[in-house]
C-alpha positions in Angstrom: 0.0 0.0 0.0 1.3 3.4 -1.0 2.3 5.9 1.6 0.9 9.4 1.9 2.3 12.7 0.6 1.7 15.5 3.2 1.8 19.1 2.1 3.1 20.9 5.1 3.1 24.7 5.1 6.0 26.4 6.8 6.1 29.9 8.4 6.5 32.8 6.0 8.5 34.7 8.5 7.5 34.1 12.1 8.4 30.6 13.4 5.6 30.9 16.0 3.1 30.5 13.2 3.7 26.8 12.9 0.7 24.8 14.2 0.7 21.7 16.4 -0.6 19.6 13.5 2.2 20.8 11.2 4.8 19.9 13.8 3.2 16.5 14.6 3.2 15.7 10.9 6.8 16.6 10.4 7.7 14.4 13.4 5.7 11.4 12.2 6.6 11.1 8.5 9.4 8.8 7.3 11.2 11.6 5.4 10.9 15.2 4.4 11.2 16.6 0.8 12.6 20.1 1.2 13.3 22.9 -1.2 16.5 23.8 0.7 17.6 21.5 3.5 19.6 24.4 5.1 16.4 26.4 5.6 14.3 23.4 6.7 16.8 22.3 9.3 16.4 25.6 11.1 12.7 24.9 11.4 13.4 21.4 12.6 15.9 22.7 15.2 13.3 25.1 16.4 10.9 22.2 16.9 13.5 19.9 18.4 13.2 17.4 15.5 15.6 15.4 13.5 14.2 13.8 10.3 15.8 12.4 7.1 15.5 14.9 4.3 15.8 14.8 0.5 16.0 17.8 -1.9 13.0 18.6 -4.2 13.0 22.0 -6.0 12.4 23.5 -9.4 15.8 22.3 -10.8 15.2 18.6 -10.1 11.5 18.1 -10.4 12.0 15.1 -12.7 14.7 13.1 -10.9 13.8 14.4 -7.4 10.1 13.9 -7.9 10.6 10.3 -9.2 12.7 9.5 -6.2 10.0 10.7 -3.8 7.3 8.8 -5.8 9.3 5.6 -5.7 9.5 5.8 -1.9 5.8 6.6 -1.6 4.9 3.6 -3.7 7.1 1.5 -1.4 4.9 2.5 1.5 6.9 5.4 3.1 5.2 8.7 4.0 6.7 12.1 3.0 6.2 15.7 4.1 6.7 18.1 1.3 7.8 21.6 2.5 9.0 24.8 0.8 11.3 27.4 2.3 8.2 29.4 3.3 4.5 29.1 2.7 2.2 26.4 1.3 3.7 23.8 -1.0 2.3 23.4 -4.6 1.1 27.1 -4.7 3.2 28.9 -7.3 5.7 26.1 -6.5 7.1 23.0 -8.2 5.3 20.9 -5.7 2.4 21.3 -8.1 4.0 18.7 -10.4 4.7 16.2 -7.6 1.1 16.5 -6.4 -0.2 15.9 -10.0 2.1 12.9 -10.4 0.9 11.4 -7.1 -2.7 12.0 -8.0 -2.2 10.2 -11.4 -0.7 7.2 -9.6 -3.4 7.0 -6.9 -1.0 8.0 -4.1 -2.9 9.7 -1.2 -2.1 13.5 -0.8 -3.1 15.3 2.3 -2.9 19.1 2.6 -2.3 20.6 6.0 -3.7 24.2 6.3 -1.3 26.9 7.2 0.7 30.0 6.3 0.3 31.3 2.8 1.6 34.7 1.7 -1.1 35.5 -0.9 -4.0 34.9 1.5 -2.2 36.9 4.3 -1.6 39.8 1.9 -5.1 39.8 0.5 -6.7 39.9 3.9 -4.7 42.9 5.0 -4.6 44.8 1.7 -7.8 46.8 2.0 -8.6 45.8 -1.6 -11.9 43.9 -2.5 -11.5 40.2 -1.4 -14.8 38.7 -2.6 -13.3 37.7 -6.0 -9.6 37.6 -6.8 -7.1 36.0 -9.1 -3.6 34.8 -8.1 -1.1 35.5 -10.9 2.2 34.5 -9.1 5.5 35.7 -10.6 5.5 37.5 -13.9 7.6 36.0 -16.6 11.1 37.4 -17.0 10.8 37.2 -20.8 9.5 40.6 -22.0 7.2 39.2 -24.7 5.6 36.6 -22.3 5.3 39.3 -19.6 3.6 41.7 -22.0 1.2 39.0 -23.2 0.4 38.1 -19.5 -0.4 41.7 -18.6 -2.4 42.3 -21.9 -4.6 39.4 -21.0 -5.4 41.1 -17.6 -6.2 44.6 -18.9 -10.0 44.1 -18.4 -9.7 41.9 -15.3 -12.3 43.1 -12.7 -11.2 40.8 -9.9 -8.4 41.8 -7.4 -5.1 40.6 -8.8 -2.2 39.2 -6.6 1.4 39.0 -7.8 4.6 37.9 -6.1 7.8 39.8 -6.8 11.5 39.8 -5.7 13.0 43.1 -4.6 15.6 43.4 -7.4 12.8 43.2 -10.0 10.1 45.3 -8.2 10.8 48.7 -9.8 10.7 47.3 -13.4 7.5 45.3 -12.5 5.8 48.4 -11.1 6.5 50.3 -14.3 5.1 47.4 -16.4 2.0 47.2 -14.2 1.4 51.0 -14.5 1.8 50.8 -18.3 -0.8 48.0 -18.4 -3.3 49.2 -15.8 -2.6 52.9 -15.6 -0.6 54.8 -12.9 -3.7 55.6 -10.9 -4.7 52.0 -10.3 -4.8 51.3 -6.5 -2.2 48.8 -5.2 -1.2 47.4 -1.8 2.4 46.4 -1.5 3.0 43.9 1.3 6.6 43.5 2.3 8.2 41.0 4.7 4.9 39.6 5.9 4.9 38.4 9.5 8.6 39.4 9.9 10.1 42.1 12.2 10.1 44.7 9.4 6.7 43.9 8.0 5.3 46.9 5.9 2.0 47.4 4.3 1.9 50.3 1.8 -1.5 51.3 0.2 -1.0 53.6 -2.7 -1.2 53.7 -6.5 1.0 52.0 -9.1 2.4 55.3 -10.2 3.2 56.5 -6.7 4.7 53.1 -5.8 7.0 53.2 -8.8 8.2 56.7 -7.9 8.7 55.8 -4.3 10.9 52.7 -5.1 12.9 54.7 -7.7 14.1 56.7 -4.7 14.1 53.9 -2.0 15.8 50.6 -2.7 13.3 47.7 -2.3 14.2 45.2 0.4 12.6 41.9 1.2 10.0 39.8 -0.6 6.8 41.5 -1.9 3.2 40.6 -2.5 1.4 43.1 -4.7 -2.4 43.2 -4.4 -3.9 45.3 -7.3 -7.5 46.4 -7.5 -9.3 45.1 -10.6 -10.7 47.2 -13.4 -13.9 49.0 -13.1 -16.8 47.1 -14.7 -17.2 48.0 -18.4 -20.2 50.2 -19.0 -22.9 48.4 -21.0 -25.3 50.2 -23.3 -28.1 49.1 -25.6 -27.2 49.3 -29.3 -29.1 51.9 -31.3 -30.4 51.7 -34.8 -27.5 53.9 -35.9 -25.0 51.5 -34.3 -26.5 48.7 -36.2 -26.4 50.4 -39.6 -22.8 51.5 -39.0 -21.9 47.9 -38.1 -23.6 46.5 -41.2 -21.6 49.0 -43.4 -18.3 47.9 -41.8 -19.1 44.2 -42.2 -19.9 44.7 -45.9 -16.8 46.7 -46.4 -14.8 43.9 -44.7 -16.2 41.2 -47.1 -19.0 39.8 -45.0 -21.6 38.5 -47.5 -24.6 40.1 -45.7 -24.6 42.2 -42.6 -28.1 40.9 -41.6 -27.3 37.3 -42.3 -24.0 37.7 -40.4 -25.9 38.9 -37.4 -28.2 35.9 -37.5 -25.4 33.5 -38.1 -22.6 35.2 -36.1 -21.1 32.0 -34.9 -20.6 30.6 -38.4 -19.3 33.9 -39.8 -17.2 34.6 -36.7 -17.8 38.4 -36.4 -16.4 39.4 -33.0 -17.9 42.9 -33.1 -21.5 41.6 -33.0 -21.0 39.8 -29.7 -20.3 43.1 -27.9 -23.7 44.6 -29.0 -27.2 44.0 -27.7 -29.7 43.2 -30.4 -33.4 43.4 -30.0 
């Protein structure tokens, strides 16, 4: 019978945030799969624990993941941990969980610290609907495509960012969403120098041009205002028919009735009576 993979969150800054259940799980499993054993051993020392560890991170997901799976299939239990926060959230643990799920290996998630939820709760931005976007791509083309896809996003958006890339990222965000878009920058959450800065993208960019960013950041950005809907007038319809005919559509009226088959994207944005 296969063992169980436990997803064990670790404190994102304050070691006192670890729960009794997290500590008990770490003490009970056969081995721990850690992102960085040097970081994890500090947590184990804090808890007074000594457990066997293997390395699992984004550079060895294939070999390291298969080694973990083989031991799980042999009946051992494993705790997957990251340096900070919840495993498998914007983390290569996602691949290991998917692999285990495909093989029928039990996976148990232990609730605990998570930077994105902590930042959202304290941000002062709307929390009813949100989208987690993780880290933006370093490649400029992919980054631009990512942000272009979010231009009309009405939900609150959450991003992670490292200090050395923050200034450039704030500029890209301001270009995409406008400098007046509200943003909350959460720095060093739960740590001694925790800072919550509620401002706009433009003001944040200017501030960090003058003040060197330090520590890890979570950016919580307010979504776009809902697009104003209006009922199409007769004049709108006539103008659209003229454009469709000019673009080679066989018949504006027939295209309206058969918009799916003709594939006219402009029609879908109008209300027809």
